[in-house]
C-alpha positions in Angstrom: -160.1 -117.8 -108.8 -157.5 -118.8 -105.9 -154.8 -116.4 -105.5 -154.0 -115.3 -109.1 -156.1 -113.7 -111.3 -156.7 -114.6 -114.7 -154.6 -112.1 -116.1 -151.6 -113.0 -114.0 -152.0 -116.7 -115.0 -152.0 -115.3 -118.8 -148.7 -113.3 -118.1 -147.4 -116.6 -116.1 -147.8 -119.1 -118.5 -147.0 -116.5 -121.9 -143.4 -115.4 -119.9 -142.5 -119.4 -119.3 -143.9 -120.8 -122.6 -143.4 -119.4 -126.2 -145.6 -119.9 -129.1 -148.8 -120.6 -127.0 -152.0 -118.1 -127.0 -153.8 -117.6 -123.7 -157.2 -116.6 -123.9 -159.9 -115.4 -121.0 -162.5 -118.5 -121.5 -164.9 -116.5 -119.0 -164.8 -113.2 -120.8 -165.4 -114.7 -124.1 -168.1 -117.2 -122.7 -169.5 -116.4 -119.4 -171.3 -119.4 -118.9 -168.1 -121.8 -118.6 -166.6 -122.9 -116.1 -163.1 -122.6 -118.2 -160.6 -120.2 -116.8 -158.2 -119.9 -119.7 -157.8 -121.5 -123.6 -154.0 -122.3 -124.0 -153.5 -123.1 -128.1 -150.2 -124.3 -128.8 -149.3 -127.3 -131.0 -152.0 -128.8 -129.2 -155.4 -127.3 -126.9 -155.2 -126.7 -123.2 -158.1 -126.0 -120.9 -157.0 -124.6 -117.3 -160.2 -124.5 -115.4 -161.4 -123.9 -111.9 -163.1 -126.8 -110.2 -166.2 -126.8 -107.6 -163.5 -126.4 -104.9 -161.4 -123.8 -106.5 -158.7 -125.7 -107.3 -157.6 -125.9 -110.9 -157.4 -128.4 -113.7 -155.4 -128.7 -116.7 -157.3 -130.8 -119.4 -156.3 -131.5 -122.8 -158.3 -130.4 -125.9 -160.3 -133.5 -125.7 -161.7 -133.0 -122.2 -159.1 -135.6 -120.4 -157.7 -134.3 -117.0 -153.8 -133.9 -117.3 -153.4 -132.4 -114.0 -155.3 -131.6 -110.8 -154.0 -128.8 -108.4 -155.9 -130.7 -105.1 -153.1 -132.4 -103.8 -150.4 -129.4 -104.6 -149.8 -126.0 -103.6 -150.4 -123.5 -106.4 -147.2 -122.7 -107.6 -146.5 -126.6 -108.0 -149.3 -126.6 -109.8 -148.1 -124.1 -112.4 -144.6 -125.4 -112.7 -146.3 -128.5 -113.5 -148.4 -127.2 -115.9 -145.7 -125.4 -117.7 -143.8 -128.5 -117.6 -146.5 -130.8 -119.3 -147.1 -128.2 -122.0 -143.4 -127.6 -122.7 -143.0 -131.3 -123.0 -145.6 -132.1 -125.2 -145.1 -129.0 -127.4 -141.6 -130.1 -127.6 -140.4 -126.5 -126.2 -137.4 -126.2 -123.8 -138.3 -123.9 -120.6 -135.5 -121.8 -119.0 
């Protein structure tokens, strides 16, 4: 992980988005590279790549967003925006 623990990421996402469940995939499936499974109306995976950058994938494994060109704070704001938009939620 970069600067945040899995618990920090979980707390951030659940604090910004209602109606989702965040599961630490590394605890349940330690052999997987997945960091978090985000379950709402749709499924998402927040994974860490080889360069310790985050990647947001949808339930089918398609990359929705990659951190490579943005800092972590901007990336997480964009993750919240994408999920909120797709979940038809309003983020305050």
